[in-house]
C-alpha positions as CSV (number, residue, x, y, z in Angstrom):
1,M,-166.4,272.8,135.7
2,T,-165.7,271.6,132.2
3,A,-167.8,269.2,130.3
4,G,-167.2,265.6,131.3
5,N,-165.2,266.4,134.4
6,A,-166.4,265.9,137.9
7,P,-166.8,269.2,139.9
8,S,-163.9,270.3,142.0
9,D,-164.0,270.1,145.8
10,Q,-164.3,273.9,145.8
11,E,-167.3,273.8,143.5
12,V,-169.0,271.2,145.6
13,L,-168.3,273.2,148.8
14,F,-169.8,276.4,147.4
15,R,-173.0,274.6,146.5
16,I,-173.7,273.5,150.1
17,E,-176.0,275.9,151.8
18,L,-175.1,276.3,155.5
19,L,-177.8,277.4,157.9
20,T,-177.4,279.1,161.3
21,I,-178.7,277.6,164.5
22,P,-181.5,280.3,164.7
23,Q,-182.4,279.7,161.1
24,V,-182.9,275.9,161.7
25,A,-184.7,276.5,165.0
26,E,-187.1,279.0,163.4
27,W,-187.8,276.7,160.5
28,A,-188.4,273.7,162.7
29,R,-190.4,275.8,165.2
30,V,-188.2,274.7,168.1
31,S,-185.9,276.5,170.4
32,T,-182.2,277.0,169.7
33,K,-181.5,274.9,172.8
34,T,-183.3,272.0,171.0
35,I,-181.1,272.4,168.0
36,Y,-178.0,272.3,170.2
37,R,-179.4,269.1,171.8
38,W,-179.9,267.5,168.4
39,I,-176.2,268.4,167.6
40,E,-174.9,267.0,170.8
41,S,-176.9,263.7,170.4
42,G,-175.7,263.3,166.8
43,K,-179.2,263.7,165.2
44,I,-177.9,266.4,163.0
45,P,-174.4,267.1,161.8
46,V,-172.7,270.5,162.3
47,V,-169.8,272.4,160.9
48,K,-168.0,274.3,163.6
49,F,-166.1,277.5,162.8
50,G,-164.1,278.6,165.8
51,E,-165.3,278.3,169.4
52,R,-168.9,279.5,169.1
53,T,-169.9,279.5,165.5
54,Y,-171.9,276.6,164.1
55,R,-173.5,276.0,160.7
56,I,-175.8,273.2,159.7
57,P,-175.8,271.9,156.1
58,A,-179.3,272.4,154.6
59,G,-179.1,268.8,153.3
60,A,-178.7,267.5,156.8
61,V,-181.9,269.2,157.8
62,I,-183.7,267.7,154.8
63,E,-182.3,264.2,155.6
64,Q,-183.4,264.5,159.3
65,L,-187.0,265.3,158.1
66,K,-187.0,262.3,155.8
67,Q,-185.8,260.0,158.6
68,A,-188.5,261.4,160.9
69,G,-191.2,260.6,158.3
70,Y,-191.8,264.1,156.9
71,E,-191.4,263.3,153.2
72,N,-194.9,264.7,152.6
73,V,-193.8,268.1,154.0
74,L,-190.8,268.2,151.7
75,G,-192.8,267.3,148.6
76,A,-195.4,270.0,149.4
77,S,-192.7,272.7,149.8
78,R,-191.2,271.9,146.4
79,K,-194.6,272.3,144.6
80,E,-195.2,275.8,145.9
């Protein structure tokens, strides 16, 4: 990216951290089945690669926590 220019689509894409279903489940301390339910209900967006490969943007997980009222947890993890 050059000074004064907006980042390209590719640069933005490479900054997005994509998490696996098991990573999100472990972090949220729920089963992978719960994560699939969240995806099916639209609570959390997913990027689908092929038939069986899903990735969840980390920002979507953070946004879901904020909407659920867990801003204090997010703030505490940033201070550590």
